[in-house]
PDB file as gemmi writes it, atoms N, CA and C in Angstrom:
CRYST1    1.000    1.000    1.000  90.00  90.00  90.00 P 1                      
ATOM      1  N   UNK A   1     -74.219  70.165 205.003  1.00  0.00           N  
ATOM      2  CA  UNK A   1     -74.933  70.620 206.175  1.00  0.00           C  
ATOM      3  C   UNK A   1     -74.040  71.522 207.045  1.00  0.00           C  
ATOM      4  N   UNK A   2     -72.766  71.190 207.120  1.00  0.00           N  
ATOM      5  CA  UNK A   2     -71.861  71.969 207.970  1.00  0.00           C  
ATOM      6  C   UNK A   2     -71.817  73.435 207.553  1.00  0.00           C  
ATOM      7  N   UNK A   3     -71.682  73.686 206.254  1.00  0.00           N  
ATOM      8  CA  UNK A   3     -71.617  75.084 205.792  1.00  0.00           C  
ATOM      9  C   UNK A   3     -72.950  75.803 205.996  1.00  0.00           C  
ATOM     10  N   UNK A   4     -74.039  75.075 205.835  1.00  0.00           N  
ATOM     11  CA  UNK A   4     -75.361  75.660 206.065  1.00  0.00           C  
ATOM     12  C   UNK A   4     -75.506  76.090 207.529  1.00  0.00           C  
ATOM     13  N   UNK A   5     -75.093  75.219 208.437  1.00  0.00           N  
ATOM     14  CA  UNK A   5     -75.162  75.547 209.869  1.00  0.00           C  
ATOM     15  C   UNK A   5     -74.218  76.703 210.191  1.00  0.00           C  
ATOM     16  N   UNK A   6     -73.015  76.668 209.634  1.00  0.00           N  
ATOM     17  CA  UNK A   6     -72.064  77.766 209.851  1.00  0.00           C  
ATOM     18  C   UNK A   6     -72.674  79.104 209.421  1.00  0.00           C  
ATOM     19  N   UNK A   7     -73.268  79.136 208.232  1.00  0.00           N  
ATOM     20  CA  UNK A   7     -73.849  80.379 207.726  1.00  0.00           C  
ATOM     21  C   UNK A   7     -74.994  80.866 208.607  1.00  0.00           C  
ATOM     22  N   UNK A   8     -75.845  79.946 209.044  1.00  0.00           N  
ATOM     23  CA  UNK A   8     -76.956  80.314 209.930  1.00  0.00           C  
ATOM     24  C   UNK A   8     -76.439  80.971 211.214  1.00  0.00           C  
ATOM     25  N   UNK A   9     -75.461  80.306 211.826  1.00  0.00           N  
ATOM     26  CA  UNK A   9     -74.993  80.746 213.131  1.00  0.00           C  
ATOM     27  C   UNK A   9     -74.080  81.960 213.058  1.00  0.00           C  
ATOM     28  N   UNK A  10     -73.265  82.068 212.012  1.00  0.00           N  
ATOM     29  CA  UNK A  10     -72.388  83.232 211.881  1.00  0.00           C  
ATOM     30  C   UNK A  10     -73.191  84.511 211.699  1.00  0.00           C  
ATOM     31  N   UNK A  11     -74.326  84.418 211.034  1.00  0.00           N  
ATOM     32  CA  UNK A  11     -75.178  85.598 210.876  1.00  0.00           C  
ATOM     33  C   UNK A  11     -75.740  86.054 212.217  1.00  0.00           C  
ATOM     34  N   UNK A  12     -76.070  85.103 213.083  1.00  0.00           N  
ATOM     35  CA  UNK A  12     -76.666  85.425 214.383  1.00  0.00           C  
ATOM     36  C   UNK A  12     -75.635  85.776 215.446  1.00  0.00           C  
ATOM     37  N   UNK A  13     -74.466  85.165 215.360  1.00  0.00           N  
ATOM     38  CA  UNK A  13     -73.423  85.334 216.385  1.00  0.00           C  
ATOM     39  C   UNK A  13     -72.088  85.666 215.709  1.00  0.00           C  
ATOM     40  N   UNK A  14     -71.989  86.867 215.124  1.00  0.00           N  
ATOM     41  CA  UNK A  14     -70.795  87.202 214.330  1.00  0.00           C  
ATOM     42  C   UNK A  14     -69.489  87.271 215.127  1.00  0.00           C  
ATOM     43  N   UNK A  15     -69.553  87.406 216.434  1.00  0.00           N  
ATOM     44  CA  UNK A  15     -68.340  87.524 217.238  1.00  0.00           C  
ATOM     45  C   UNK A  15     -67.771  86.167 217.657  1.00  0.00           C  
ATOM     46  N   UNK A  16     -68.472  85.094 217.346  1.00  0.00           N  
ATOM     47  CA  UNK A  16     -68.049  83.755 217.761  1.00  0.00           C  
ATOM     48  C   UNK A  16     -67.195  83.117 216.664  1.00  0.00           C  
ATOM     49  N   UNK A  17     -66.084  82.513 217.070  1.00  0.00           N  
ATOM     50  CA  UNK A  17     -65.207  81.804 216.134  1.00  0.00           C  
ATOM     51  C   UNK A  17     -65.687  80.363 216.003  1.00  0.00           C  
ATOM     52  N   UNK A  18     -66.408  80.071 214.936  1.00  0.00           N  
ATOM     53  CA  UNK A  18     -66.966  78.737 214.738  1.00  0.00           C  
ATOM     54  C   UNK A  18     -65.931  77.735 214.246  1.00  0.00           C  
ATOM     55  N   UNK A  19     -64.687  78.176 214.057  1.00  0.00           N  
ATOM     56  CA  UNK A  19     -63.597  77.265 213.725  1.00  0.00           C  
ATOM     57  C   UNK A  19     -62.864  76.799 214.978  1.00  0.00           C  
ATOM     58  N   UNK A  20     -63.242  77.329 216.112  1.00  0.00           N  
ATOM     59  CA  UNK A  20     -62.588  76.999 217.369  1.00  0.00           C  
ATOM     60  C   UNK A  20     -62.896  75.562 217.805  1.00  0.00           C  
ATOM     61  N   UNK A  21     -61.901  74.921 218.411  1.00  0.00           N  
ATOM     62  CA  UNK A  21     -62.118  73.606 219.009  1.00  0.00           C  
ATOM     63  C   UNK A  21     -62.601  73.731 220.448  1.00  0.00           C  
ATOM     64  N   UNK A  22     -62.808  74.970 220.877  1.00  0.00           N  
ATOM     65  CA  UNK A  22     -63.295  75.250 222.229  1.00  0.00           C  
ATOM     66  C   UNK A  22     -64.512  76.156 222.142  1.00  0.00           C  
ATOM     67  N   UNK A  23     -65.409  75.820 221.228  1.00  0.00           N  
ATOM     68  CA  UNK A  23     -66.570  76.651 220.943  1.00  0.00           C  
ATOM     69  C   UNK A  23     -67.385  76.950 222.196  1.00  0.00           C  
ATOM     70  N   UNK A  24     -67.605  75.933 223.031  1.00  0.00           N  
ATOM     71  CA  UNK A  24     -68.430  76.100 224.220  1.00  0.00           C  
ATOM     72  C   UNK A  24     -67.894  77.222 225.112  1.00  0.00           C  
ATOM     73  N   UNK A  25     -66.586  77.353 225.213  1.00  0.00           N  
ATOM     74  CA  UNK A  25     -65.990  78.371 226.084  1.00  0.00           C  
ATOM     75  C   UNK A  25     -66.181  79.785 225.539  1.00  0.00           C  
ATOM     76  N   UNK A  26     -66.509  79.901 224.261  1.00  0.00           N  
ATOM     77  CA  UNK A  26     -66.723  81.223 223.661  1.00  0.00           C  
ATOM     78  C   UNK A  26     -68.163  81.710 223.792  1.00  0.00           C  
ATOM     79  N   UNK A  27     -69.042  80.841 224.276  1.00  0.00           N  
ATOM     80  CA  UNK A  27     -70.467  81.160 224.299  1.00  0.00           C  
ATOM     81  C   UNK A  27     -70.954  81.485 225.705  1.00  0.00           C  
ATOM     82  N   UNK A  28     -71.853  82.460 225.787  1.00  0.00           N  
ATOM     83  CA  UNK A  28     -72.573  82.687 227.033  1.00  0.00           C  
ATOM     84  C   UNK A  28     -73.921  81.969 226.924  1.00  0.00           C  
ATOM     85  N   UNK A  29     -74.723  82.069 227.949  1.00  0.00           N  
ATOM     86  CA  UNK A  29     -75.997  81.337 227.941  1.00  0.00           C  
ATOM     87  C   UNK A  29     -76.909  81.782 226.804  1.00  0.00           C  
ATOM     88  N   UNK A  30     -76.865  83.053 226.465  1.00  0.00           N  
ATOM     89  CA  UNK A  30     -77.686  83.547 225.359  1.00  0.00           C  
ATOM     90  C   UNK A  30     -77.220  82.941 224.033  1.00  0.00           C  
ATOM     91  N   UNK A  31     -75.915  82.826 223.850  1.00  0.00           N  
ATOM     92  CA  UNK A  31     -75.374  82.223 222.637  1.00  0.00           C  
ATOM     93  C   UNK A  31     -75.776  80.769 222.504  1.00  0.00           C  
ATOM     94  N   UNK A  32     -75.687  80.025 223.608  1.00  0.00           N  
ATOM     95  CA  UNK A  32     -76.082  78.615 223.607  1.00  0.00           C  
ATOM     96  C   UNK A  32     -77.563  78.496 223.274  1.00  0.00           C  
ATOM     97  N   UNK A  33     -78.385  79.315 223.901  1.00  0.00           N  
ATOM     98  CA  UNK A  33     -79.831  79.286 223.652  1.00  0.00           C  
ATOM     99  C   UNK A  33     -80.140  79.642 222.204  1.00  0.00           C  
ATOM    100  N   UNK A  34     -79.448  80.640 221.681  1.00  0.00           N  
ATOM    101  CA  UNK A  34     -79.650  81.044 220.289  1.00  0.00           C  
ATOM    102  C   UNK A  34     -79.339  79.895 219.340  1.00  0.00           C  
ATOM    103  N   UNK A  35     -78.246  79.199 219.594  1.00  0.00           N  
ATOM    104  CA  UNK A  35     -77.869  78.071 218.742  1.00  0.00           C  
ATOM    105  C   UNK A  35     -78.910  76.964 218.830  1.00  0.00           C  
ATOM    106  N   UNK A  36     -79.314  76.605 220.036  1.00  0.00           N  
ATOM    107  CA  UNK A  36     -80.315  75.548 220.202  1.00  0.00           C  
ATOM    108  C   UNK A  36     -81.613  75.894 219.478  1.00  0.00           C  
ATOM    109  N   UNK A  37     -82.098  77.099 219.657  1.00  0.00           N  
ATOM    110  CA  UNK A  37     -83.364  77.512 219.034  1.00  0.00           C  
ATOM    111  C   UNK A  37     -83.241  77.562 217.510  1.00  0.00           C  
ATOM    112  N   UNK A  38     -82.139  78.092 217.015  1.00  0.00           N  
ATOM    113  CA  UNK A  38     -81.947  78.214 215.573  1.00  0.00           C  
ATOM    114  C   UNK A  38     -81.876  76.849 214.907  1.00  0.00           C  
ATOM    115  N   UNK A  39     -81.098  75.943 215.488  1.00  0.00           N  
ATOM    116  CA  UNK A  39     -80.976  74.611 214.898  1.00  0.00           C  
ATOM    117  C   UNK A  39     -82.293  73.845 214.985  1.00  0.00           C  
ATOM    118  N   UNK A  40     -82.992  73.975 216.102  1.00  0.00           N  
ATOM    119  CA  UNK A  40     -84.287  73.302 216.251  1.00  0.00           C  
ATOM    120  C   UNK A  40     -85.280  73.805 215.211  1.00  0.00           C  
ATOM    121  N   UNK A  41     -85.361  75.117 215.046  1.00  0.00           N  
ATOM    122  CA  UNK A  41     -86.293  75.700 214.072  1.00  0.00           C  
ATOM    123  C   UNK A  41     -85.902  75.364 212.637  1.00  0.00           C  
ATOM    124  N   UNK A  42     -84.617  75.433 212.334  1.00  0.00           N  
ATOM    125  CA  UNK A  42     -84.152  75.224 210.960  1.00  0.00           C  
ATOM    126  C   UNK A  42     -84.290  73.782 210.502  1.00  0.00           C  
ATOM    127  N   UNK A  43     -84.133  72.844 211.433  1.00  0.00           N  
ATOM    128  CA  UNK A  43     -84.134  71.434 211.049  1.00  0.00           C  
ATOM    129  C   UNK A  43     -85.343  70.659 211.560  1.00  0.00           C  
ATOM    130  N   UNK A  44     -86.260  71.336 212.235  1.00  0.00           N  
ATOM    131  CA  UNK A  44     -87.473  70.678 212.705  1.00  0.00           C  
ATOM    132  C   UNK A  44     -87.207  69.593 213.731  1.00  0.00           C  
ATOM    133  N   UNK A  45     -86.221  69.848 214.599  1.00  0.00           N  
ATOM    134  CA  UNK A  45     -85.860  68.875 215.629  1.00  0.00           C  
ATOM    135  C   UNK A  45     -86.112  69.488 217.007  1.00  0.00           C  
ATOM    136  N   UNK A  46     -86.119  68.631 218.009  1.00  0.00           N  
ATOM    137  CA  UNK A  46     -86.291  69.101 219.381  1.00  0.00           C  
ATOM    138  C   UNK A  46     -84.939  69.110 220.069  1.00  0.00           C  
ATOM    139  N   UNK A  47     -84.528  70.291 220.505  1.00  0.00           N  
ATOM    140  CA  UNK A  47     -83.299  70.442 221.274  1.00  0.00           C  
ATOM    141  C   UNK A  47     -83.661  71.083 222.603  1.00  0.00           C  
ATOM    142  N   UNK A  48     -83.125  70.533 223.666  1.00  0.00           N  
ATOM    143  CA  UNK A  48     -83.450  71.014 225.002  1.00  0.00           C  
ATOM    144  C   UNK A  48     -82.177  71.402 225.742  1.00  0.00           C  
ATOM    145  N   UNK A  49     -82.346  71.927 226.931  1.00  0.00           N  
ATOM    146  CA  UNK A  49     -81.206  72.357 227.732  1.00  0.00           C  
ATOM    147  C   UNK A  49     -80.221  71.218 227.971  1.00  0.00           C  
ATOM    148  N   UNK A  50     -80.715  69.987 228.084  1.00  0.00           N  
ATOM    149  CA  UNK A  50     -79.821  68.847 228.325  1.00  0.00           C  
ATOM    150  C   UNK A  50     -78.890  68.587 227.133  1.00  0.00           C  
ATOM    151  N   UNK A  51     -79.218  69.131 225.970  1.00  0.00           N  
ATOM    152  CA  UNK A  51     -78.369  68.983 224.794  1.00  0.00           C  
ATOM    153  C   UNK A  51     -77.219  69.991 224.787  1.00  0.00           C  
ATOM    154  N   UNK A  52     -77.271  70.975 225.663  1.00  0.00           N  
ATOM    155  CA  UNK A  52     -76.260  72.036 225.706  1.00  0.00           C  
ATOM    156  C   UNK A  52     -75.074  71.605 226.569  1.00  0.00           C  
ATOM    157  N   UNK A  53     -74.383  70.574 226.108  1.00  0.00           N  
ATOM    158  CA  UNK A  53     -73.231  70.059 226.847  1.00  0.00           C  
ATOM    159  C   UNK A  53     -71.936  70.520 226.175  1.00  0.00           C  
ATOM    160  N   UNK A  54     -70.851  70.580 226.935  1.00  0.00           N  
ATOM    161  CA  UNK A  54     -69.561  70.917 226.308  1.00  0.00           C  
ATOM    162  C   UNK A  54     -69.203  69.953 225.170  1.00  0.00           C  
ATOM    163  N   UNK A  55     -69.593  68.690 225.287  1.00  0.00           N  
ATOM    164  CA  UNK A  55     -69.316  67.719 224.226  1.00  0.00           C  
ATOM    165  C   UNK A  55     -70.052  68.090 222.936  1.00  0.00           C  
ATOM    166  N   UNK A  56     -71.336  68.436 223.048  1.00  0.00           N  
ATOM    167  CA  UNK A  56     -72.127  68.792 221.866  1.00  0.00           C  
ATOM    168  C   UNK A  56     -71.723  70.142 221.283  1.00  0.00           C  
ATOM    169  N   UNK A  57     -71.182  71.023 222.119  1.00  0.00           N  
ATOM    170  CA  UNK A  57     -70.822  72.376 221.685  1.00  0.00           C  
ATOM    171  C   UNK A  57     -69.308  72.557 221.584  1.00  0.00           C  
ATOM    172  N   UNK A  58     -68.567  71.453 221.473  1.00  0.00           N  
ATOM    173  CA  UNK A  58     -67.105  71.533 221.408  1.00  0.00           C  
ATOM    174  C   UNK A  58     -66.634  72.258 220.156  1.00  0.00           C  
ATOM    175  N   UNK A  59     -67.304  71.982 219.033  1.00  0.00           N  
ATOM    176  CA  UNK A  59     -66.903  72.559 217.748  1.00  0.00           C  
ATOM    177  C   UNK A  59     -68.108  72.570 216.812  1.00  0.00           C  
ATOM    178  N   UNK A  60     -67.911  73.169 215.655  1.00  0.00           N  
ATOM    179  CA  UNK A  60     -68.966  73.162 214.647  1.00  0.00           C  
ATOM    180  C   UNK A  60     -69.282  71.731 214.229  1.00  0.00           C  
ATOM    181  N   UNK A  61     -68.259  70.886 214.129  1.00  0.00           N  
ATOM    182  CA  UNK A  61     -68.482  69.481 213.770  1.00  0.00           C  
ATOM    183  C   UNK A  61     -69.353  68.765 214.793  1.00  0.00           C  
ATOM    184  N   UNK A  62     -69.157  69.053 216.066  1.00  0.00           N  
ATOM    185  CA  UNK A  62     -69.979  68.393 217.088  1.00  0.00           C  
ATOM    186  C   UNK A  62     -71.418  68.897 217.048  1.00  0.00           C  
ATOM    187  N   UNK A  63     -71.624  70.153 216.659  1.00  0.00           N  
ATOM    188  CA  UNK A  63     -72.995  70.656 216.478  1.00  0.00           C  
ATOM    189  C   UNK A  63     -73.667  69.959 215.299  1.00  0.00           C  
ATOM    190  N   UNK A  64     -72.923  69.758 214.217  1.00  0.00           N  
ATOM    191  CA  UNK A  64     -73.452  69.049 213.052  1.00  0.00           C  
ATOM    192  C   UNK A  64     -73.824  67.623 213.456  1.00  0.00           C  
ATOM    193  N   UNK A  65     -72.964  66.968 214.228  1.00  0.00           N  
ATOM    194  CA  UNK A  65     -73.244  65.604 214.684  1.00  0.00           C  
ATOM    195  C   UNK A  65     -74.501  65.564 215.551  1.00  0.00           C  
ATOM    196  N   UNK A  66     -74.689  66.578 216.391  1.00  0.00           N  
ATOM    197  CA  UNK A  66     -75.888  66.668 217.226  1.00  0.00           C  
ATOM    198  C   UNK A  66     -77.138  66.761 216.352  1.00  0.00           C  
ATOM    199  N   UNK A  67     -77.114  67.635 215.359  1.00  0.00           N  
ATOM    200  CA  UNK A  67     -78.264  67.785 214.461  1.00  0.00           C  
ATOM    201  C   UNK A  67     -78.527  66.481 213.712  1.00  0.00           C  
ATOM    202  N   UNK A  68     -77.480  65.860 213.197  1.00  0.00           N  
ATOM    203  CA  UNK A  68     -77.655  64.603 212.464  1.00  0.00           C  
ATOM    204  C   UNK A  68     -78.230  63.516 213.368  1.00  0.00           C  
ATOM    205  N   UNK A  69     -77.772  63.450 214.607  1.00  0.00           N  
ATOM    206  CA  UNK A  69     -78.284  62.452 215.550  1.00  0.00           C  
ATOM    207  C   UNK A  69     -79.765  62.697 215.843  1.00  0.00           C  
ATOM    208  N   UNK A  70     -80.139  63.960 216.064  1.00  0.00           N  
ATOM    209  CA  UNK A  70     -81.536  64.292 216.346  1.00  0.00           C  
ATOM    210  C   UNK A  70     -82.429  64.020 215.135  1.00  0.00           C  
ATOM    211  N   UNK A  71     -81.910  64.289 213.936  1.00  0.00           N  
ATOM    212  CA  UNK A  71     -82.684  64.003 212.724  1.00  0.00           C  
ATOM    213  C   UNK A  71     -82.908  62.503 212.577  1.00  0.00           C  
ATOM    214  N   UNK A  72     -81.890  61.700 212.858  1.00  0.00           N  
ATOM    215  CA  UNK A  72     -82.062  60.250 212.721  1.00  0.00           C  
ATOM    216  C   UNK A  72     -82.999  59.703 213.802  1.00  0.00           C  
ATOM    217  N   UNK A  73     -82.962  60.286 215.010  1.00  0.00           N  
ATOM    218  CA  UNK A  73     -83.901  59.880 216.064  1.00  0.00           C  
ATOM    219  C   UNK A  73     -85.332  60.210 215.661  1.00  0.00           C  
ATOM    220  N   UNK A  74     -85.498  61.368 215.032  1.00  0.00           N  
ATOM    221  CA  UNK A  74     -86.824  61.806 214.598  1.00  0.00           C  
ATOM    222  C   UNK A  74     -87.385  60.877 213.521  1.00  0.00           C  
ATOM    223  N   UNK A  75     -86.515  60.455 212.615  1.00  0.00           N  
ATOM    224  CA  UNK A  75     -86.937  59.575 211.509  1.00  0.00           C  
ATOM    225  C   UNK A  75     -87.164  58.146 211.995  1.00  0.00           C  
ATOM    226  N   UNK A  76     -86.401  57.746 213.025  1.00  0.00           N  
ATOM    227  CA  UNK A  76     -86.448  56.365 213.501  1.00  0.00           C  
ATOM    228  C   UNK A  76     -87.644  56.115 214.319  1.00  0.00           C  
TER     229      UNK A  76                                                      
END                                                                             
């Protein structure tokens, strides 16, 4: 899933370093919105503005964890 998310987001935001441990600091509001919308559409989950926290956007791994958590909530 991590590589799939990386590929999705790198195509949309080529200037962002998705290997950074400070991913949130590299994003503007449009970048955050793009990520939320892309992940929601790609995985059929609901992501809202409250999900756009520095903790959730710290790194690519934290984005993967967010998607996995939302998928398990959806299934549960």
